[in-house]
N, C-alpha and C positions, 0 to 999 in steps of 0.2 A: 363839778362845776368847771367852768374854763371861761376863760378870755377870750373876749372877740376884738380883733384890729382891723381897720377900716383903710383900705387902700386910699391916699392922698394923691390925688391925680397932678395935683400942682407941684407935688417933687418926686413925682416918678415920671422914667423915660421908658418907653417898649419902642425899640429899633430892631430891623432887621435890614438885611444884605443880601445882594445877588449878584452875580456875575453877569456884564452885558458884554455879549459878542466873546466871551471867554476870555476878555482880556482886562475888563475893568470893573471894578466893585461899585456898585449902586445903593445909597443906604436911603432910608426912607424910616417912618415912626408914624406911631399911631398918636393922635392927640388927646384921643379921650378914652378912660379907661374906668371901670368900677369892680371892687373886689373885696371879699373880706379873708381874713384868717383866725381861723378858731384853734386856739391852744388849751387844751384840757389840763388841769390841773396835773393829770399823770404825766405829763413831759413833753416836749417840744414834737419827740418825735412819734407823737399821736396826733400831732397837728393837722389841720385841713383847711385847702383853701379853695374859691371860686372867685373866678374873675370872667368879666365880660367886656369887649372891646368892640365899640361900634365902627363897622368896617369905613363907614363914609368920612372917619377922623383920619384916614390914611394921609400921610404928606412925604412926599418925594421932594418936594421942591419944586416940579414941574406939573401945571395943571394937567396939560394933555396926557401926561404918564399917569397920573392919579386916576382920572377919569376913565382911562382904559384899566387899570388895577381895579377898579369898581365893577367895569362891564362884566356881562356874563363869559367874555374870555378868560378873566380870570376868578375875584371874589366873590362876583355876582352880588353886589349889594341890596339890589333890589329884591330879590328871592330870600336872601340870607342877610340880613342886617348886621349880624353880630358874630365875632370871633368869640369862642368860650372855651374856658378852662377850667376842669375839676379834678384836685389832687387825688391820688389813690393810694399814697404810700409817700413815706420819706424813708432814707436809708442813711441813718446818721443823725446828727441833733443840731441845735442854736443854742446852746446854752451862754456862751460867753464871743465877742467880738472876734471874727478871725475864723469861728467856727465853719465849715466847709462840709455839705452833704446832697446827696441826689433826692431831686425832688419828681416824684413820678406823677403821672396824670393823664387825662383823656383830655386831648385838645380837638375842637370842632371848628373844621374850616369847612364853609359851603356846605353844610349838610352832613359832612363826612368826619367820622369821629375816630382819631388813632390815638394810641398810645405816644407819649413821648416821655423824657428825661432831661430835667434840666440840671445843671449844675450850679449849684447854690453858694453863696457866701452870706455870713450873716455879718453885717457892718456893724451893728452895736444898737446900744438903746440910748436915748438921751430924753431929757424933760424940756419941753419948748417955753416960750415967755409965755404961755396962757395955762399953765399949769398943767399940760397934756403930757401923755407918755408916748415917746415915738420910737419905732424901731427902722431899720434900714436892712434890704437884703438886694444883692447884685446876683444877674444871673445869667446864664450862656447856654446855648442848646443850637442844634442843627437838625433839618428837617428836609425830607424830599418831597417839594412840592406837590409832584406827580399822587403821591399817596393819599391828596386831598381832591383829587379831581381836577387840581390845576395842570392841564395837560397842553394849553396853547403855546406854541413856539415856531419859530422860523429857523429853515437850517440855513448857513453859510455857504457861499460857493467854495471858501476857502477851506471848508470842514468845520464842524462845532455848530453851535446853535446859537442863536440871537439871547436866550435867557435860559442862566443856568438852572438846574434841576434842584440844586444843593440850597437852602436858604439858611442864613447864619441868623440866629435871635440874640438879642442882648437887651438883658433887662436891671434897670435900677429903681426900686420900690421902696417907698418909705409909706410906711403904715402908723395908725393914730390909736391908740388904746380906748375903745369906747367905754364909758364909764356906767356901772352897774345900775 
């Protein structure tokens, strides 16, 4: 037996940041996301998660930059409309609010799948006004965008590049328990 938790996109935030010209941090987010967490009765350490993010929902606050990120230079939304994540294991557990653990999984961007590890904090569980049970998690990680085929860049005359290769990921997600 297991419980299934559905990601609540209206109470979840998926953000990323990268350096522009190696001096300024530029942030963005994905406005849409869907996913589930399955927690078997054996315990949280055996939980699994799957997430799907529409690339078209990217938002950095600048339309021209968003269109460039959706283009073939970066995420290639036309050929690869989704980013996906499927967990492969958990190091640790989330039994009580404040518990931290490592979430390992396969991240697929632009048709390329690579392993990633996120540092996750279980923020807790509560009852909503409609009788549902909710849980919340925050997570952070970093990836090298080149490992996913995102190699577009421009060299700067002063040295360095226009867009950093390292991309930081920050997640705050809320999930709702599905009733049996």
